[in-house]
C-alpha positions as CSV (number, residue, x, y, z in Angstrom):
1,M,-78.4,-9.6,-13.9
2,R,-74.8,-10.5,-14.9
3,S,-73.7,-14.0,-14.0
4,A,-71.0,-14.7,-11.5
5,K,-69.1,-16.5,-14.3
6,N,-68.9,-13.3,-16.3
7,E,-67.9,-11.2,-13.3
8,I,-65.0,-13.4,-12.4
9,S,-63.7,-13.6,-16.0
10,F,-62.4,-10.0,-15.8
11,A,-60.2,-10.5,-12.7
12,P,-57.2,-12.1,-14.6
13,V,-57.2,-9.1,-16.9
14,R,-57.0,-6.6,-14.1
15,V,-54.3,-8.6,-12.3
16,A,-52.2,-8.9,-15.5
17,G,-52.5,-5.1,-16.0
18,V,-51.2,-4.4,-12.5
19,V,-48.3,-6.8,-13.1
20,V,-47.3,-5.1,-16.3
21,L,-47.5,-1.7,-14.7
22,L,-45.3,-2.8,-11.8
23,A,-42.8,-4.3,-14.2
24,M,-42.6,-1.0,-16.2
25,I,-42.1,1.0,-13.0
26,L,-39.3,-1.4,-11.8
27,S,-37.7,-1.3,-15.3
28,L,-37.7,2.5,-15.3
29,A,-36.2,2.7,-11.8
30,S,-33.4,0.3,-12.8
31,C,-32.6,2.4,-15.8
32,Q,-32.1,5.5,-13.7
33,K,-28.3,6.2,-13.2
34,K,-27.2,5.8,-9.6
35,P,-25.0,8.7,-8.3
36,E,-21.3,7.7,-8.4
37,T,-19.5,7.5,-5.1
38,V,-16.9,10.3,-4.7
39,T,-13.4,9.0,-3.9
40,L,-10.9,11.4,-2.5
41,K,-7.2,10.7,-2.5
42,V,-5.1,11.8,0.4
43,G,-1.3,12.0,-0.3
44,A,1.5,11.8,2.1
45,Q,5.3,11.8,1.9
46,N,7.5,9.1,3.3
47,Y,7.6,9.6,7.0
48,A,5.5,8.8,10.1
49,E,4.0,12.2,10.8
50,V,2.3,12.7,7.4
51,I,1.2,9.1,6.9
52,T,-0.4,9.1,10.4
53,L,-2.3,12.3,9.6
54,A,-3.4,10.9,6.2
55,Y,-5.1,8.0,8.1
56,M,-6.7,10.5,10.5
57,A,-8.2,12.3,7.4
58,E,-9.4,9.0,6.0
59,A,-11.1,8.0,9.2
60,L,-12.9,11.3,9.7
61,I,-14.1,11.7,6.2
62,E,-15.4,8.2,5.8
63,D,-17.1,8.4,9.2
64,Q,-18.8,11.7,8.7
65,S,-19.7,11.6,5.0
66,D,-20.6,9.3,2.1
67,Y,-17.2,10.0,0.4
68,E,-14.6,7.2,0.1
69,V,-11.0,7.9,0.8
70,E,-7.8,6.3,-0.6
71,V,-4.6,7.1,1.2
72,V,-1.6,7.5,-1.1
73,P,1.4,7.1,1.2
74,R,5.2,7.3,0.8
75,L,5.4,9.9,-2.0
76,G,9.1,10.6,-2.2
77,S,9.1,14.3,-1.3
78,V,7.0,17.5,-1.0
79,V,7.8,18.2,-4.6
80,V,6.3,14.9,-5.7
81,L,3.2,15.6,-3.5
82,D,2.8,19.1,-4.9
83,Q,3.0,17.8,-8.5
84,A,0.4,15.1,-7.6
85,M,-1.9,17.9,-6.3
86,Q,-1.4,20.0,-9.4
87,T,-2.3,17.0,-11.7
88,G,-5.3,16.0,-9.6
89,D,-3.8,12.6,-8.8
90,V,-4.1,13.6,-5.2
91,D,-6.9,15.7,-3.8
92,I,-5.7,16.4,-0.3
93,A,-2.2,16.9,1.1
94,S,-2.2,15.3,4.6
95,L,0.4,17.9,5.6
96,F,2.0,21.0,4.1
97,F,4.1,23.5,6.0
98,T,3.6,27.3,5.7
99,G,7.3,28.3,5.4
100,G,8.5,25.5,3.3
101,A,8.5,24.5,-0.4
102,S,4.7,23.7,-0.1
103,G,4.0,27.2,1.2
104,L,6.0,30.5,1.3
105,L,8.9,29.0,-0.6
106,H,6.8,27.2,-3.3
107,P,8.4,28.1,-6.7
108,D,5.1,29.7,-7.9
109,I,4.5,31.6,-4.6
110,V,7.9,32.9,-3.7
111,K,7.9,34.9,-7.0
112,Q,5.4,37.2,-5.3
113,V,7.8,37.9,-2.4
114,E,10.0,41.0,-2.8
115,D,12.4,40.4,0.0
116,I,12.4,37.0,1.7
117,N,14.5,38.4,4.5
118,D,11.9,41.0,5.5
119,P,11.1,40.4,9.2
120,K,7.4,39.9,8.4
121,W,8.2,36.5,6.8
122,R,9.3,35.3,10.3
123,D,5.8,36.1,11.6
124,A,3.5,33.0,11.6
125,A,0.2,34.8,11.1
126,E,1.6,36.9,8.3
127,V,3.1,33.9,6.5
128,F,-0.1,31.8,6.8
129,A,-2.4,34.6,5.5
130,F,-0.1,35.1,2.5
131,V,0.3,31.4,1.7
132,R,-3.4,30.8,2.0
133,E,-4.3,33.7,-0.4
134,Q,-1.6,32.8,-2.9
135,S,-2.4,29.1,-2.9
136,R,-6.1,29.9,-3.7
137,T,-5.3,32.1,-6.6
138,V,-2.1,30.6,-8.0
139,L,-2.3,26.9,-7.1
140,K,-6.1,26.5,-6.8
141,R,-5.9,24.9,-3.4
142,E,-7.2,25.8,0.0
143,W,-5.1,25.7,3.2
144,L,-7.1,24.8,6.3
145,E,-6.3,26.4,9.6
146,P,-3.0,25.1,11.2
147,L,-3.1,21.9,13.3
148,G,-1.3,23.6,16.2
149,Y,2.4,22.9,15.8
150,E,5.4,23.7,13.7
151,N,7.8,21.2,12.1
152,T,10.8,23.3,11.3
153,Y,14.3,22.2,10.4
154,A,16.5,21.4,13.4
155,I,20.3,21.4,13.2
156,T,21.2,18.5,15.5
157,V,24.3,16.8,16.9
158,R,25.1,14.0,19.3
159,R,24.9,15.0,23.0
160,A,28.5,13.9,23.5
161,M,29.7,16.2,20.7
162,A,27.5,19.1,22.0
163,E,29.1,18.7,25.5
164,Q,32.6,18.3,24.1
165,Y,32.4,21.6,22.1
166,N,29.8,23.4,24.2
167,L,27.4,23.6,21.3
168,K,24.1,25.4,22.1
169,T,23.4,27.4,18.9
170,V,24.1,27.0,15.2
171,S,26.5,29.9,15.5
172,D,28.6,27.7,17.8
173,L,29.6,25.6,14.8
174,Q,31.8,28.5,13.5
175,G,35.4,27.2,13.3
176,L,34.3,23.6,13.4
177,S,32.3,23.0,10.3
178,E,35.2,22.4,7.9
179,D,36.1,19.3,9.9
180,L,32.6,17.9,10.2
181,I,30.2,15.9,8.0
182,I,26.7,17.2,7.6
183,G,23.7,15.1,6.6
184,M,20.3,16.4,5.3
185,D,17.2,15.2,3.4
186,D,17.2,15.0,-0.4
187,A,15.6,18.4,-0.9
188,Y,17.6,20.6,1.6
189,M,20.7,20.9,-0.5
190,D,18.9,22.8,-3.2
191,R,16.7,25.1,-1.1
192,S,17.6,28.6,-2.2
193,I,16.3,30.5,0.8
194,D,17.0,28.4,3.8
195,G,18.9,25.4,2.5
196,Y,22.6,24.4,2.8
197,Q,24.2,27.4,1.1
198,P,22.0,30.0,2.9
199,L,22.9,28.1,6.2
200,L,26.6,28.6,5.5
201,K,26.1,32.2,4.4
202,L,23.9,33.4,7.3
203,Y,26.0,31.7,10.0
204,E,29.3,32.5,8.4
205,L,30.3,28.8,8.4
206,D,33.1,27.3,6.3
207,P,31.8,24.6,4.0
208,F,31.5,21.3,5.8
209,A,34.1,18.6,5.1
210,K,31.4,16.6,3.4
211,A,27.7,17.2,2.8
212,V,25.6,14.1,2.2
213,T,21.9,13.8,1.3
214,M,19.6,10.9,2.2
215,Q,16.0,10.0,3.0
216,I,15.0,11.7,6.3
217,N,14.2,8.3,7.9
218,L,17.9,7.3,7.5
219,L,19.3,10.6,8.9
220,Y,18.7,10.0,12.7
221,Q,20.5,6.7,12.8
222,A,23.3,8.1,10.7
223,I,23.9,10.9,13.4
224,R,23.6,8.4,16.3
225,D,26.0,6.0,14.6
226,Q,28.5,8.7,13.9
227,Q,28.2,8.4,10.1
228,V,27.5,12.1,10.1
229,D,28.4,14.7,12.7
230,V,25.6,17.3,12.1
231,G,22.1,16.6,10.9
232,V,19.4,18.8,9.4
233,A,16.5,17.0,11.2
234,Y,12.8,17.7,11.5
235,S,11.9,19.3,14.9
236,S,8.8,17.2,15.5
237,D,10.6,13.9,15.0
238,A,10.7,11.7,18.2
239,R,14.0,10.3,17.2
240,I,15.8,13.5,18.2
241,Y,14.9,12.6,21.8
242,A,14.9,8.8,21.5
243,Y,18.5,8.9,20.2
244,D,19.5,11.7,22.7
245,L,20.4,14.2,20.1
246,V,20.8,18.0,20.8
247,W,18.8,20.5,18.8
248,L,20.9,23.7,18.3
249,E,19.1,27.0,18.5
250,D,18.5,28.8,15.2
251,D,19.9,32.0,16.8
252,R,20.0,34.0,13.5
253,N,16.5,33.0,12.4
254,L,17.3,31.3,9.2
255,Y,14.0,29.5,9.0
256,P,10.5,31.0,8.5
257,P,7.5,29.6,10.4
258,F,6.7,26.0,9.5
259,E,3.1,25.7,10.7
260,A,1.5,22.3,9.8
261,A,-1.8,22.2,7.9
262,F,-4.0,20.2,5.5
263,A,-4.4,21.6,2.0
264,V,-7.3,20.6,-0.3
265,N,-7.6,21.2,-4.1
266,L,-10.5,23.6,-4.9
267,S,-11.6,21.0,-7.4
268,A,-12.0,18.5,-4.6
269,L,-14.1,20.9,-2.6
270,E,-16.4,21.2,-5.6
271,K,-17.0,17.5,-5.9
272,A,-16.9,16.8,-2.2
273,P,-18.6,19.7,-0.4
274,G,-18.0,19.9,3.3
275,V,-14.7,17.9,3.4
276,D,-12.9,21.0,4.6
277,T,-15.2,21.4,7.5
278,I,-14.7,17.7,8.5
279,L,-10.9,18.1,8.4
280,S,-11.0,21.4,10.2
281,Q,-11.9,19.5,13.4
282,L,-8.2,18.8,13.7
283,S,-7.2,22.5,13.5
284,G,-5.5,23.6,16.7
285,Q,-5.7,20.0,18.2
286,I,-2.1,18.9,17.8
287,D,0.7,20.6,19.7
288,I,4.4,19.8,19.2
289,D,4.5,17.4,22.2
290,T,1.5,15.5,20.9
291,M,3.0,15.2,17.5
292,R,6.3,13.9,18.9
293,Q,4.4,11.3,20.9
294,L,2.5,10.1,17.9
295,N,5.8,9.9,15.9
296,Y,7.3,8.0,18.8
297,E,4.5,5.4,18.7
298,V,5.3,4.8,15.0
299,D,9.0,5.2,14.7
300,I,10.3,3.9,18.0
301,K,7.5,1.5,19.1
302,Q,6.9,0.4,15.5
303,R,3.1,0.6,15.7
304,D,0.9,0.8,12.7
305,H,0.2,4.3,11.4
306,K,-3.6,3.7,11.1
307,E,-3.8,2.2,14.6
308,V,-2.1,5.3,16.1
309,A,-4.3,7.6,14.1
310,L,-7.5,6.0,15.2
311,E,-6.4,5.9,18.8
312,F,-5.7,9.6,18.8
313,L,-9.1,10.5,17.3
314,K,-10.9,8.4,19.8
315,D,-8.9,9.7,22.8
316,R,-9.7,13.2,21.8
317,K,-13.4,12.3,21.3
318,I,-13.2,13.5,17.7
319,L,-14.3,10.0,16.6
320,D,-16.5,7.6,18.4
């Protein structure tokens, strides 16, 4: 019979073996490469509407996935945002517009259009289908379904001036334009389809006494303070109403549809599957009155973009 002394002498060896085995397992586990966190960059131009929507995208994506989001706000223009999308510096555009330079009139898309004045390019469904398909093949980006409103260009004047000259439509500016100053954003002057020169041509207007360009955020105050007489504003901007400006009817249909939508690079969808489904929760959820109210909260009441974005998502039960 073996002695108790000999039986016990093997215990330290067994324990030591277990310790070594555990150490090896832990060492191998620590050497395994942890999956990298996917970070998506959401770009926005320099005005309330697009920045607010960028923070909506951030909140939804981070709440409903493991992806991280970086908002890149205050990009100078849609041209800058488009370039950032093409280089991959931005993965998601918080807002593009179907009829504008990010859609139908994008330099690489409008080449496929035979006659921009064809009535079909004034049909919202036709324009969206065309822009979505061309964006996929030419620009390698996906347009999500529209949010539910249009942000078109709006020719605006002070109410006192509208009443003085009985101005209701853009055509009513005939015979007056040569004595007036018109203001517009930095990109409008050079738009070849629906910019300044096409405006003069379609409406048979004499050149304005002076045409000045500025950042869109400066335009509304310039109209209100009589620094310019006519402004090419954005129709969803709350300052049209806050400053009691009058939006003249585009009675000759210069502008194509400007439906608002998110756009996502196809490369971003490959590295972050499902992000399009998350963002699509906003499709059809924002009408023009809602967007104006959101803009009012930021531009007039001076509230924080992110705060306004989160409030909207929670009010609509899209976010808890």
